[in-house]
BANU-214775 format. One record per residue (C-alpha): residue in one letter; x, y, z. Coordinates in steps of 0.25 Angstrom, whole numbers, padded with zeros to 4 digits. Layout:
<atoms>
<atom><type>A</type><east>X</east><north>Y</north><up>Z</up></atom>
...
</atoms>
This chain:
<atoms>
<atom><type>X</type><east>-0201</east><north>0110</north><up>0002</up></atom>
<atom><type>X</type><east>-0203</east><north>0095</north><up>0004</up></atom>
<atom><type>X</type><east>-0195</east><north>0088</north><up>0015</up></atom>
<atom><type>X</type><east>-0181</east><north>0083</north><up>0009</up></atom>
<atom><type>X</type><east>-0177</east><north>0069</north><up>0009</up></atom>
<atom><type>X</type><east>-0164</east><north>0065</north><up>0017</up></atom>
<atom><type>X</type><east>-0154</east><north>0055</north><up>0015</up></atom>
<atom><type>X</type><east>-0143</east><north>0052</north><up>0025</up></atom>
<atom><type>X</type><east>-0129</east><north>0049</north><up>0020</up></atom>
<atom><type>X</type><east>-0122</east><north>0049</north><up>0034</up></atom>
<atom><type>X</type><east>-0113</east><north>0061</north><up>0033</up></atom>
<atom><type>X</type><east>-0122</east><north>0068</north><up>0023</up></atom>
<atom><type>X</type><east>-0137</east><north>0069</north><up>0021</up></atom>
<atom><type>X</type><east>-0145</east><north>0072</north><up>0008</up></atom>
<atom><type>X</type><east>-0158</east><north>0080</north><up>0008</up></atom>
<atom><type>X</type><east>-0166</east><north>0078</north><up>-0005</up></atom>
<atom><type>X</type><east>-0177</east><north>0088</north><up>-0008</up></atom>
<atom><type>X</type><east>-0190</east><north>0086</north><up>-0017</up></atom>
<atom><type>X</type><east>-0194</east><north>0094</north><up>-0029</up></atom>
<atom><type>X</type><east>-0199</east><north>0109</north><up>-0026</up></atom>
<atom><type>X</type><east>-0211</east><north>0114</north><up>-0034</up></atom>
<atom><type>X</type><east>-0209</east><north>0122</north><up>-0047</up></atom>
<atom><type>X</type><east>-0204</east><north>0136</north><up>-0044</up></atom>
<atom><type>X</type><east>-0198</east><north>0132</north><up>-0030</up></atom>
<atom><type>X</type><east>-0184</east><north>0128</north><up>-0026</up></atom>
<atom><type>X</type><east>-0181</east><north>0121</north><up>-0013</up></atom>
<atom><type>X</type><east>-0168</east><north>0125</north><up>-0007</up></atom>
<atom><type>X</type><east>-0160</east><north>0118</north><up>0004</up></atom>
<atom><type>X</type><east>-0158</east><north>0127</north><up>0016</up></atom>
<atom><type>X</type><east>-0148</east><north>0119</north><up>0025</up></atom>
<atom><type>X</type><east>-0153</east><north>0119</north><up>0039</up></atom>
<atom><type>X</type><east>-0159</east><north>0133</north><up>0038</up></atom>
<atom><type>X</type><east>-0174</east><north>0132</north><up>0038</up></atom>
<atom><type>X</type><east>-0176</east><north>0147</north><up>0033</up></atom>
<atom><type>X</type><east>-0164</east><north>0147</north><up>0023</up></atom>
<atom><type>X</type><east>-0166</east><north>0153</north><up>0009</up></atom>
<atom><type>X</type><east>-0153</east><north>0147</north><up>0002</up></atom>
<atom><type>X</type><east>-0155</east><north>0145</north><up>-0012</up></atom>
<atom><type>X</type><east>-0141</east><north>0138</north><up>-0014</up></atom>
<atom><type>X</type><east>-0146</east><north>0123</north><up>-0013</up></atom>
<atom><type>X</type><east>-0158</east><north>0118</north><up>-0020</up></atom>
<atom><type>X</type><east>-0153</east><north>0104</north><up>-0024</up></atom>
<atom><type>X</type><east>-0161</east><north>0092</north><up>-0023</up></atom>
<atom><type>X</type><east>-0152</east><north>0086</north><up>-0012</up></atom>
<atom><type>X</type><east>-0145</east><north>0093</north><up>0000</up></atom>
<atom><type>X</type><east>-0134</east><north>0087</north><up>0007</up></atom>
<atom><type>X</type><east>-0133</east><north>0089</north><up>0022</up></atom>
<atom><type>X</type><east>-0121</east><north>0085</north><up>0031</up></atom>
<atom><type>X</type><east>-0126</east><north>0086</north><up>0045</up></atom>
<atom><type>X</type><east>-0139</east><north>0083</north><up>0052</up></atom>
<atom><type>X</type><east>-0150</east><north>0094</north><up>0053</up></atom>
<atom><type>X</type><east>-0162</east><north>0100</north><up>0047</up></atom>
<atom><type>X</type><east>-0161</east><north>0105</north><up>0033</up></atom>
<atom><type>X</type><east>-0171</east><north>0113</north><up>0025</up></atom>
<atom><type>X</type><east>-0176</east><north>0115</north><up>0011</up></atom>
<atom><type>X</type><east>-0184</east><north>0128</north><up>0007</up></atom>
<atom><type>X</type><east>-0192</east><north>0132</north><up>-0005</up></atom>
<atom><type>X</type><east>-0190</east><north>0144</north><up>-0013</up></atom>
<atom><type>X</type><east>-0199</east><north>0149</north><up>-0025</up></atom>
<atom><type>X</type><east>-0194</east><north>0155</north><up>-0037</up></atom>
<atom><type>X</type><east>-0199</east><north>0169</north><up>-0033</up></atom>
<atom><type>X</type><east>-0189</east><north>0168</north><up>-0021</up></atom>
<atom><type>X</type><east>-0199</east><north>0164</north><up>-0010</up></atom>
<atom><type>X</type><east>-0195</east><north>0154</north><up>0000</up></atom>
<atom><type>X</type><east>-0204</east><north>0144</north><up>0007</up></atom>
<atom><type>X</type><east>-0208</east><north>0148</north><up>0021</up></atom>
<atom><type>X</type><east>-0202</east><north>0136</north><up>0027</up></atom>
<atom><type>X</type><east>-0191</east><north>0126</north><up>0024</up></atom>
<atom><type>X</type><east>-0192</east><north>0111</north><up>0024</up></atom>
<atom><type>X</type><east>-0182</east><north>0104</north><up>0034</up></atom>
<atom><type>X</type><east>-0177</east><north>0090</north><up>0036</up></atom>
<atom><type>X</type><east>-0169</east><north>0086</north><up>0048</up></atom>
<atom><type>X</type><east>-0159</east><north>0076</north><up>0045</up></atom>
<atom><type>X</type><east>-0149</east><north>0068</north><up>0053</up></atom>
<atom><type>X</type><east>-0136</east><north>0063</north><up>0047</up></atom>
<atom><type>X</type><east>-0130</east><north>0050</north><up>0051</up></atom>
<atom><type>X</type><east>-0116</east><north>0052</north><up>0057</up></atom>
<atom><type>X</type><east>-0105</east><north>0045</north><up>0049</up></atom>
<atom><type>X</type><east>-0094</east><north>0038</north><up>0056</up></atom>
<atom><type>X</type><east>-0081</east><north>0046</north><up>0058</up></atom>
<atom><type>X</type><east>-0070</east><north>0045</north><up>0048</up></atom>
<atom><type>X</type><east>-0059</east><north>0035</north><up>0053</up></atom>
<atom><type>X</type><east>-0045</east><north>0041</north><up>0055</up></atom>
<atom><type>X</type><east>-0035</east><north>0040</north><up>0044</up></atom>
<atom><type>X</type><east>-0030</east><north>0026</north><up>0043</up></atom>
<atom><type>X</type><east>-0015</east><north>0022</north><up>0045</up></atom>
<atom><type>X</type><east>-0006</east><north>0016</north><up>0035</up></atom>
<atom><type>X</type><east>0005</east><north>0007</north><up>0040</up></atom>
<atom><type>X</type><east>0013</east><north>-0005</north><up>0036</up></atom>
<atom><type>X</type><east>0022</east><north>-0008</north><up>0024</up></atom>
<atom><type>X</type><east>0020</east><north>0003</north><up>0012</up></atom>
<atom><type>X</type><east>0027</east><north>-0007</north><up>0003</up></atom>
<atom><type>X</type><east>0016</east><north>-0015</north><up>-0004</up></atom>
<atom><type>X</type><east>0005</east><north>-0012</north><up>0006</up></atom>
<atom><type>X</type><east>0001</east><north>-0002</north><up>0017</up></atom>
<atom><type>X</type><east>-0008</east><north>-0006</north><up>0029</up></atom>
<atom><type>X</type><east>-0019</east><north>0004</north><up>0032</up></atom>
<atom><type>X</type><east>-0025</east><north>0004</north><up>0046</up></atom>
<atom><type>X</type><east>-0036</east><north>0011</north><up>0054</up></atom>
<atom><type>X</type><east>-0031</east><north>0023</north><up>0063</up></atom>
<atom><type>X</type><east>-0040</east><north>0019</north><up>0075</up></atom>
<atom><type>X</type><east>-0053</east><north>0011</north><up>0074</up></atom>
<atom><type>X</type><east>-0068</east><north>0014</north><up>0071</up></atom>
<atom><type>X</type><east>-0076</east><north>0019</north><up>0083</up></atom>
<atom><type>X</type><east>-0083</east><north>0008</north><up>0091</up></atom>
<atom><type>X</type><east>-0096</east><north>0009</north><up>0085</up></atom>
<atom><type>X</type><east>-0102</east><north>0005</north><up>0071</up></atom>
<atom><type>X</type><east>-0091</east><north>0012</north><up>0063</up></atom>
<atom><type>X</type><east>-0082</east><north>0004</north><up>0054</up></atom>
<atom><type>X</type><east>-0070</east><north>0009</north><up>0046</up></atom>
<atom><type>X</type><east>-0068</east><north>0004</north><up>0032</up></atom>
<atom><type>X</type><east>-0056</east><north>0005</north><up>0022</up></atom>
<atom><type>X</type><east>-0059</east><north>0012</north><up>0009</up></atom>
<atom><type>X</type><east>-0052</east><north>0015</north><up>-0004</up></atom>
<atom><type>X</type><east>-0059</east><north>0028</north><up>-0006</up></atom>
<atom><type>X</type><east>-0063</east><north>0039</north><up>0003</up></atom>
<atom><type>X</type><east>-0078</east><north>0037</north><up>0001</up></atom>
<atom><type>X</type><east>-0077</east><north>0022</north><up>0001</up></atom>
<atom><type>X</type><east>-0088</east><north>0013</north><up>0008</up></atom>
<atom><type>X</type><east>-0082</east><north>0000</north><up>0007</up></atom>
<atom><type>X</type><east>-0084</east><north>-0009</north><up>0020</up></atom>
<atom><type>X</type><east>-0074</east><north>-0020</north><up>0015</up></atom>
<atom><type>X</type><east>-0062</east><north>-0016</north><up>0024</up></atom>
<atom><type>X</type><east>-0064</east><north>-0013</north><up>0039</up></atom>
<atom><type>X</type><east>-0050</east><north>-0018</north><up>0043</up></atom>
<atom><type>X</type><east>-0042</east><north>-0010</north><up>0052</up></atom>
<atom><type>X</type><east>-0030</east><north>-0011</north><up>0042</up></atom>
<atom><type>X</type><east>-0029</east><north>-0012</north><up>0027</up></atom>
<atom><type>X</type><east>-0017</east><north>-0016</north><up>0019</up></atom>
<atom><type>X</type><east>-0017</east><north>-0008</north><up>0005</up></atom>
<atom><type>X</type><east>-0007</east><north>-0011</north><up>-0006</up></atom>
<atom><type>X</type><east>-0010</east><north>0002</north><up>-0015</up></atom>
<atom><type>X</type><east>-0006</east><north>0016</north><up>-0012</up></atom>
<atom><type>X</type><east>-0018</east><north>0026</north><up>-0010</up></atom>
<atom><type>X</type><east>-0028</east><north>0032</north><up>0000</up></atom>
<atom><type>X</type><east>-0036</east><north>0022</north><up>0008</up></atom>
<atom><type>X</type><east>-0048</east><north>0026</north><up>0017</up></atom>
<atom><type>X</type><east>-0055</east><north>0022</north><up>0029</up></atom>
<atom><type>X</type><east>-0070</east><north>0025</north><up>0031</up></atom>
<atom><type>X</type><east>-0080</east><north>0023</north><up>0043</up></atom>
<atom><type>X</type><east>-0093</east><north>0016</north><up>0041</up></atom>
<atom><type>X</type><east>-0104</east><north>0015</north><up>0052</up></atom>
<atom><type>X</type><east>-0112</east><north>0002</north><up>0052</up></atom>
<atom><type>X</type><east>-0124</east><north>0008</north><up>0058</up></atom>
<atom><type>X</type><east>-0126</east><north>0020</north><up>0049</up></atom>
<atom><type>X</type><east>-0119</east><north>0015</north><up>0037</up></atom>
<atom><type>X</type><east>-0112</east><north>0028</north><up>0036</up></atom>
<atom><type>X</type><east>-0098</east><north>0030</north><up>0031</up></atom>
<atom><type>X</type><east>-0089</east><north>0041</north><up>0037</up></atom>
<atom><type>X</type><east>-0089</east><north>0054</north><up>0029</up></atom>
<atom><type>X</type><east>-0074</east><north>0053</north><up>0026</up></atom>
<atom><type>X</type><east>-0064</east><north>0042</north><up>0025</up></atom>
<atom><type>X</type><east>-0050</east><north>0041</north><up>0032</up></atom>
<atom><type>X</type><east>-0039</east><north>0039</north><up>0022</up></atom>
<atom><type>X</type><east>-0024</east><north>0035</north><up>0021</up></atom>
<atom><type>X</type><east>-0015</east><north>0036</north><up>0009</up></atom>
<atom><type>X</type><east>-0004</east><north>0025</north><up>0008</up></atom>
<atom><type>X</type><east>0007</east><north>0022</north><up>-0002</up></atom>
<atom><type>X</type><east>0010</east><north>0008</north><up>-0005</up></atom>
<atom><type>X</type><east>0024</east><north>0005</north><up>-0011</up></atom>
<atom><type>X</type><east>0024</east><north>-0007</north><up>-0020</up></atom>
<atom><type>X</type><east>0034</east><north>-0018</north><up>-0018</up></atom>
<atom><type>X</type><east>0045</east><north>-0019</north><up>-0028</up></atom>
<atom><type>X</type><east>0046</east><north>-0031</north><up>-0037</up></atom>
<atom><type>X</type><east>0054</east><north>-0043</north><up>-0033</up></atom>
<atom><type>X</type><east>0068</east><north>-0043</north><up>-0040</up></atom>
<atom><type>X</type><east>0071</east><north>-0053</north><up>-0051</up></atom>
<atom><type>X</type><east>0080</east><north>-0065</north><up>-0047</up></atom>
<atom><type>X</type><east>0095</east><north>-0062</north><up>-0046</up></atom>
<atom><type>X</type><east>0105</east><north>-0070</north><up>-0055</up></atom>
<atom><type>X</type><east>0117</east><north>-0076</north><up>-0049</up></atom>
<atom><type>X</type><east>0131</east><north>-0080</north><up>-0055</up></atom>
<atom><type>X</type><east>0143</east><north>-0087</north><up>-0049</up></atom>
<atom><type>X</type><east>0146</east><north>-0101</north><up>-0046</up></atom>
<atom><type>X</type><east>0157</east><north>-0101</north><up>-0036</up></atom>
<atom><type>X</type><east>0159</east><north>-0092</north><up>-0025</up></atom>
<atom><type>X</type><east>0150</east><north>-0079</north><up>-0024</up></atom>
<atom><type>X</type><east>0138</east><north>-0078</north><up>-0032</up></atom>
<atom><type>X</type><east>0133</east><north>-0065</north><up>-0039</up></atom>
<atom><type>X</type><east>0119</east><north>-0062</north><up>-0039</up></atom>
<atom><type>X</type><east>0114</east><north>-0052</north><up>-0050</up></atom>
<atom><type>X</type><east>0100</east><north>-0045</north><up>-0049</up></atom>
<atom><type>X</type><east>0092</east><north>-0038</north><up>-0060</up></atom>
<atom><type>X</type><east>0088</east><north>-0024</north><up>-0061</up></atom>
<atom><type>X</type><east>0077</east><north>-0019</north><up>-0052</up></atom>
<atom><type>X</type><east>0066</east><north>-0009</north><up>-0057</up></atom>
<atom><type>X</type><east>0068</east><north>0006</north><up>-0055</up></atom>
<atom><type>X</type><east>0066</east><north>0010</north><up>-0041</up></atom>
<atom><type>X</type><east>0069</east><north>-0004</north><up>-0036</up></atom>
<atom><type>X</type><east>0082</east><north>-0009</north><up>-0030</up></atom>
<atom><type>X</type><east>0085</east><north>-0024</north><up>-0028</up></atom>
<atom><type>X</type><east>0093</east><north>-0028</north><up>-0016</up></atom>
<atom><type>X</type><east>0100</east><north>-0041</north><up>-0013</up></atom>
<atom><type>X</type><east>0095</east><north>-0048</north><up>0000</up></atom>
<atom><type>X</type><east>0099</east><north>-0060</north><up>0008</up></atom>
<atom><type>X</type><east>0084</east><north>-0063</north><up>0012</up></atom>
<atom><type>X</type><east>0072</east><north>-0062</north><up>0004</up></atom>
<atom><type>X</type><east>0066</east><north>-0051</north><up>0012</up></atom>
<atom><type>X</type><east>0079</east><north>-0043</north><up>0014</up></atom>
<atom><type>X</type><east>0079</east><north>-0028</north><up>0013</up></atom>
<atom><type>X</type><east>0093</east><north>-0025</north><up>0013</up></atom>
<atom><type>X</type><east>0097</east><north>-0014</north><up>0003</up></atom>
<atom><type>X</type><east>0112</east><north>-0016</north><up>0003</up></atom>
<atom><type>X</type><east>0114</east><north>-0024</north><up>-0010</up></atom>
<atom><type>X</type><east>0107</east><north>-0020</north><up>-0023</up></atom>
<atom><type>X</type><east>0119</east><north>-0022</north><up>-0033</up></atom>
<atom><type>X</type><east>0116</east><north>-0030</north><up>-0045</up></atom>
<atom><type>X</type><east>0125</east><north>-0041</north><up>-0041</up></atom>
<atom><type>X</type><east>0126</east><north>-0048</north><up>-0027</up></atom>
<atom><type>X</type><east>0137</east><north>-0057</north><up>-0024</up></atom>
<atom><type>X</type><east>0134</east><north>-0068</north><up>-0013</up></atom>
<atom><type>X</type><east>0144</east><north>-0078</north><up>-0007</up></atom>
<atom><type>X</type><east>0135</east><north>-0088</north><up>0000</up></atom>
<atom><type>X</type><east>0124</east><north>-0097</north><up>-0005</up></atom>
<atom><type>X</type><east>0109</east><north>-0093</north><up>-0002</up></atom>
<atom><type>X</type><east>0097</east><north>-0085</north><up>-0007</up></atom>
<atom><type>X</type><east>0099</east><north>-0071</north><up>-0010</up></atom>
<atom><type>X</type><east>0088</east><north>-0061</north><up>-0013</up></atom>
<atom><type>X</type><east>0085</east><north>-0048</north><up>-0021</up></atom>
<atom><type>X</type><east>0074</east><north>-0039</north><up>-0016</up></atom>
<atom><type>X</type><east>0068</east><north>-0026</north><up>-0022</up></atom>
<atom><type>X</type><east>0066</east><north>-0013</north><up>-0015</up></atom>
<atom><type>X</type><east>0059</east><north>0000</north><up>-0020</up></atom>
<atom><type>X</type><east>0069</east><north>0012</north><up>-0019</up></atom>
<atom><type>X</type><east>0058</east><north>0022</north><up>-0016</up></atom>
<atom><type>X</type><east>0048</east><north>0014</north><up>-0006</up></atom>
<atom><type>X</type><east>0058</east><north>0005</north><up>0000</up></atom>
<atom><type>X</type><east>0049</east><north>-0007</north><up>-0003</up></atom>
<atom><type>X</type><east>0055</east><north>-0021</north><up>-0005</up></atom>
<atom><type>X</type><east>0050</east><north>-0031</north><up>-0014</up></atom>
<atom><type>X</type><east>0041</east><north>-0042</north><up>-0007</up></atom>
<atom><type>X</type><east>0051</east><north>-0053</north><up>-0010</up></atom>
<atom><type>X</type><east>0065</east><north>-0055</north><up>-0016</up></atom>
<atom><type>X</type><east>0071</east><north>-0062</north><up>-0028</up></atom>
<atom><type>X</type><east>0080</east><north>-0073</north><up>-0023</up></atom>
<atom><type>X</type><east>0092</east><north>-0081</north><up>-0028</up></atom>
<atom><type>X</type><east>0098</east><north>-0093</north><up>-0022</up></atom>
<atom><type>X</type><east>0113</east><north>-0094</north><up>-0023</up></atom>
<atom><type>X</type><east>0124</east><north>-0105</north><up>-0021</up></atom>
<atom><type>X</type><east>0138</east><north>-0100</north><up>-0019</up></atom>
<atom><type>X</type><east>0148</east><north>-0111</north><up>-0021</up></atom>
<atom><type>X</type><east>0161</east><north>-0107</north><up>-0013</up></atom>
<atom><type>X</type><east>0175</east><north>-0107</north><up>-0020</up></atom>
<atom><type>X</type><east>0183</east><north>-0119</north><up>-0016</up></atom>
<atom><type>X</type><east>0196</east><north>-0116</north><up>-0008</up></atom>
<atom><type>X</type><east>0209</east><north>-0114</north><up>-0015</up></atom>
<atom><type>X</type><east>0217</east><north>-0127</north><up>-0016</up></atom>
<atom><type>X</type><east>0230</east><north>-0128</north><up>-0008</up></atom>
<atom><type>X</type><east>0242</east><north>-0124</north><up>-0016</up></atom>
<atom><type>X</type><east>0248</east><north>-0136</north><up>-0024</up></atom>
<atom><type>X</type><east>0262</east><north>-0142</north><up>-0020</up></atom>
<atom><type>X</type><east>0273</east><north>-0145</north><up>-0030</up></atom>
<atom><type>X</type><east>0277</east><north>-0160</north><up>-0029</up></atom>
<atom><type>X</type><east>0287</east><north>-0160</north><up>-0040</up></atom>
<atom><type>X</type><east>0295</east><north>-0148</north><up>-0048</up></atom>
<atom><type>X</type><east>0304</east><north>-0155</north><up>-0057</up></atom>
<atom><type>X</type><east>0301</east><north>-0155</north><up>-0071</up></atom>
<atom><type>X</type><east>0286</east><north>-0156</north><up>-0069</up></atom>
<atom><type>X</type><east>0279</east><north>-0149</north><up>-0057</up></atom>
<atom><type>X</type><east>0269</east><north>-0157</north><up>-0050</up></atom>
<atom><type>X</type><east>0259</east><north>-0150</north><up>-0041</up></atom>
<atom><type>X</type><east>0250</east><north>-0156</north><up>-0030</up></atom>
<atom><type>X</type><east>0238</east><north>-0151</north><up>-0024</up></atom>
<atom><type>X</type><east>0240</east><north>-0144</north><up>-0011</up></atom>
<atom><type>X</type><east>0230</east><north>-0152</north><up>-0003</up></atom>
<atom><type>X</type><east>0216</east><north>-0159</north><up>-0005</up></atom>
<atom><type>X</type><east>0204</east><north>-0151</north><up>-0010</up></atom>
<atom><type>X</type><east>0192</east><north>-0151</north><up>-0001</up></atom>
<atom><type>X</type><east>0180</east><north>-0160</north><up>-0004</up></atom>
<atom><type>X</type><east>0172</east><north>-0156</north><up>-0016</up></atom>
<atom><type>X</type><east>0184</east><north>-0148</north><up>-0021</up></atom>
<atom><type>X</type><east>0193</east><north>-0151</north><up>-0033</up></atom>
<atom><type>X</type><east>0206</east><north>-0144</north><up>-0035</up></atom>
<atom><type>X</type><east>0210</east><north>-0143</north><up>-0050</up></atom>
<atom><type>X</type><east>0224</east><north>-0139</north><up>-0056</up></atom>
<atom><type>X</type><east>0223</east><north>-0127</north><up>-0065</up></atom>
<atom><type>X</type><east>0237</east><north>-0126</north><up>-0070</up></atom>
<atom><type>X</type><east>0243</east><north>-0112</north><up>-0069</up></atom>
<atom><type>X</type><east>0229</east><north>-0105</north><up>-0070</up></atom>
<atom><type>X</type><east>0225</east><north>-0100</north><up>-0056</up></atom>
<atom><type>X</type><east>0211</east><north>-0098</north><up>-0061</up></atom>
<atom><type>X</type><east>0209</east><north>-0111</north><up>-0068</up></atom>
</atoms>
């Protein structure tokens, strides 16, 4: 047979034969120059290691050619597959992927990929923040040979989404304690009352929350399964007006025919005392 053509694909090579004469079939014999295998007569033959490969002719009457045609090939060595990446950081909203080690001190580079056979050279950072659950890959590339590693390292991550921020609570009450009332959270979510915008207390989740002092109060969402908190809180500003002190007991100034009562002291600044007849809650 005529000498096959060879194409190097780093970790694989391809031998391509010509066209045999009529009545003759050319068979690939691997590295055996005297082989008589009839299992492979394809136009292209794939090799996975360096060496000398042979192709031999066979006539339709079963006679083999006295010799084989050989071609010595040398495959380019691909870079080694990187170790599987590490995943760390917050699994709520995003996950940080990072190299498990570093590329060898040669011309190898490691690139993040979204598929196991990816060939993107867009991201060679030592870490990568991802916001979607799935499997991510790291593949080596050699700058001199332009060969990619045969396999990719991989890591599978789960990214839990942040729950939505609660709706703003309503408030009621003018004097004394103010009552805050929340709406209804989505299924699987609990809304917790907080004293700071980034609070993570899980003590108060009742529909109403009574406060005794002026200030800003917060309501933050938490996913019951993942434990993820909303990125921000709903807030409400409250002004609590304190009750005035009870007046001193009145004194009786006259009790003949007509009773005359006098206030038992002077009200504090800003306070007025009103007579309510016989109604204690007037």
